[in-house]
C-alpha positions in Angstrom: 15.7 42.8 -28.0 12.3 41.3 -27.1 13.6 37.7 -27.4 16.5 38.6 -25.2 14.1 39.9 -22.5 12.1 36.7 -22.6 15.2 34.5 -22.3 16.4 36.6 -19.3 13.0 36.3 -17.7 13.0 32.6 -18.2 16.4 32.3 -16.6 15.4 34.4 -13.6 12.2 32.2 -13.1 14.3 29.0 -13.3 16.8 30.3 -10.7 14.0 31.5 -8.4 12.2 28.1 -8.4 11.8 26.5 -5.0 14.9 24.7 -3.6 12.9 21.4 -3.3 12.4 21.2 -7.1 15.7 19.3 -7.4 14.7 16.8 -4.7 14.4 13.4 -6.2 11.3 11.4 -5.2 11.0 7.9 -6.6 7.6 6.3 -6.9 7.8 2.6 -7.8 4.5 1.6 -9.5 4.0 -2.0 -8.6 0.9 -2.2 -10.8 -2.1 -4.4 -10.2 -1.9 -6.8 -7.3 -4.4 -9.6 -7.2 -4.2 -12.4 -4.5 -0.4 -12.7 -4.4 2.5 -12.2 -2.2 4.8 -9.5 -3.7 8.4 -9.0 -2.5 9.8 -5.7 -3.8 13.5 -5.3 -4.6 15.6 -3.6 -1.8 15.8 0.1 -1.8 19.0 2.1 -1.0 18.4 4.9 1.4 20.8 7.9 1.4 23.6 7.5 3.9 24.6 9.5 7.0 21.6 11.2 8.6 19.7 12.1 5.4 15.9 12.2 5.5 14.3 9.9 2.9 10.9 8.9 1.5 10.2 5.8 -0.6 6.8 5.4 -2.3 5.3 2.2 -3.6 2.1 2.6 -5.6 -0.3 -0.3 -6.3 -3.8 -1.0 -7.3 -6.3 -3.6 -6.2 -8.8 -4.8 -8.9 -11.1 -6.3 -6.2 -11.6 -6.1 -2.4 -8.7 -7.8 -0.7 -7.1 -8.1 2.7 -3.6 -6.4 2.6 -0.6 -6.8 4.8 2.5 -4.6 4.3 5.8 -5.1 6.1 9.2 -3.5 5.9 12.4 -4.8 7.4 16.2 -4.3 7.3 19.2 -5.8 9.0 21.0 -2.6 10.0 22.5 -2.4 13.5 24.0 0.4 15.6 24.4 3.8 13.9 23.4 2.2 10.6 19.7 2.0 11.7 17.0 4.3 10.5 16.0 7.0 13.0 12.3 7.8 13.3 11.3 5.3 10.6 7.7 4.9 9.7 5.8 2.6 7.3 2.3 3.8 6.3 -0.5 2.7 4.0 -2.4 5.4 2.2 -5.2 5.8 -0.4 -3.9 7.2 -3.7 -6.0 10.1 -5.0 -3.6 12.1 -7.1 0.0 13.1 -7.6 1.5 16.4 -6.4 1.3 18.9 -9.3 4.8 20.3 -8.7 8.1 18.7 -7.9 8.5 16.5 -6.0 5.8 14.6 -7.8 4.8 12.4 -4.8 1.5 10.6 -4.4 -1.3 12.3 -2.4 -4.0 10.5 -0.4 -5.4 9.8 3.0 -3.6 7.8 5.7 -5.2 4.4 6.4 -2.7 3.1 9.0 0.9 3.5 10.0 3.5 1.8 12.1 6.9 2.9 13.5 10.0 0.8 12.7 10.8 -1.2 15.9 14.4 -2.3 16.7 14.9 -6.0 17.3 18.0 -8.1 17.5 19.7 -7.9 14.2 17.6 -5.1 12.6 14.4 -3.2 12.4 10.8 -4.0 11.2 7.3 -2.6 10.9 4.0 -4.2 9.8 0.8 -2.5 8.7 -2.2 -4.9 8.7 -5.5 -3.1 7.9 -8.9 -4.7 7.4 -10.3 -5.4 4.0 -9.5 -2.7 1.4 -11.8 -2.0 -1.5 -10.8 -2.1 -5.1 -8.8 1.1 -5.9 -5.4 2.7 -5.8 -3.1 2.8 -2.8 0.5 3.6 -1.9 2.9 2.5 0.8 5.4 5.0 2.2 8.6 4.3 4.0 10.3 7.3 5.5 12.8 8.3 8.2 16.4 9.5 8.7 19.0 7.1 7.4 22.0 5.9 9.5 25.7 6.1 8.9 25.6 4.0 5.7 23.1 3.1 3.0 20.4 0.8 4.3 18.5 -1.7 2.2 14.8 -1.7 2.7 12.3 -4.2 1.2 8.5 -4.2 1.4 6.5 -7.4 1.2 2.8 -7.0 0.4 0.8 -10.1 1.2 -2.6 -9.9 -0.4 -5.3 -12.5 0.1 -8.5 -12.3 -1.9 -11.7 -12.0 0.0 -14.4 -14.1 -1.5 -17.9 -12.7 -1.0 -20.8 -14.8 -2.5 -22.7 -13.1 -5.3 -26.5 -12.5 -4.9 -27.2 -15.4 -7.3 -25.2 -17.7 -5.0 -27.3 -16.6 -2.0 -30.5 -17.2 -4.0 -29.4 -20.7 -5.0 -28.6 -21.5 -1.3 -32.0 -20.2 -0.2 -33.8 -22.3 -2.9 -31.8 -25.4 -1.8 -32.7 -24.9 1.8 -36.3 -24.4 0.8 -36.4 -27.8 -1.1 -34.7 -29.5 1.9 -37.4 -28.1 4.2 -40.2 -29.0 1.8 -38.9 -32.6 1.5 -38.6 -32.9 5.3 -42.1 -31.6 5.7 -43.5 -34.1 3.2 -41.7 -37.0 4.8 -43.0 -36.1 8.3 -46.5 -35.7 6.9 -46.3 -39.1 5.2 -45.0 -40.7 8.4 -47.9 -39.2 10.4 -50.5 -40.5 7.8 -49.0 -44.0 7.9 -48.6 -44.2 11.6 
């Protein structure tokens, strides 16, 4: 009898779970990105006026300048409505379904219509080493729309302290050599 009560309680809890528990959120983990241009495969958005969110998680092993862009070739009622591309820091994942990434917004851009499609670009300054995610969201048009995100990452080279020290020593020797030559010229002249 006690086992039956536990089973009944578990069934009631499962039925009383929030409605969004069945929502499917996909997070594509791109992995580590180091000084490369990365074209992601196109993503199908749901058709006919359905809100969608696509997450793309990535990590930077060093400080880099990052450019994210999204584009599609949808026209007319096939276009995304209220589409936004955003770049965010990645701090954790939501503990309950949907298990989407959580973080702070760094920059966002609305999808802008142009002849033959839509596009948005997010170009922040240099990002430090760490975890980030891109988010594409909006309301899909009358048919599935393919979306692709290109991340162009260019490594930022900052000289190490030892490089600065060698540069200072080199300039010091050049200055000393110039001083000695000038002094020798004055003594001879």
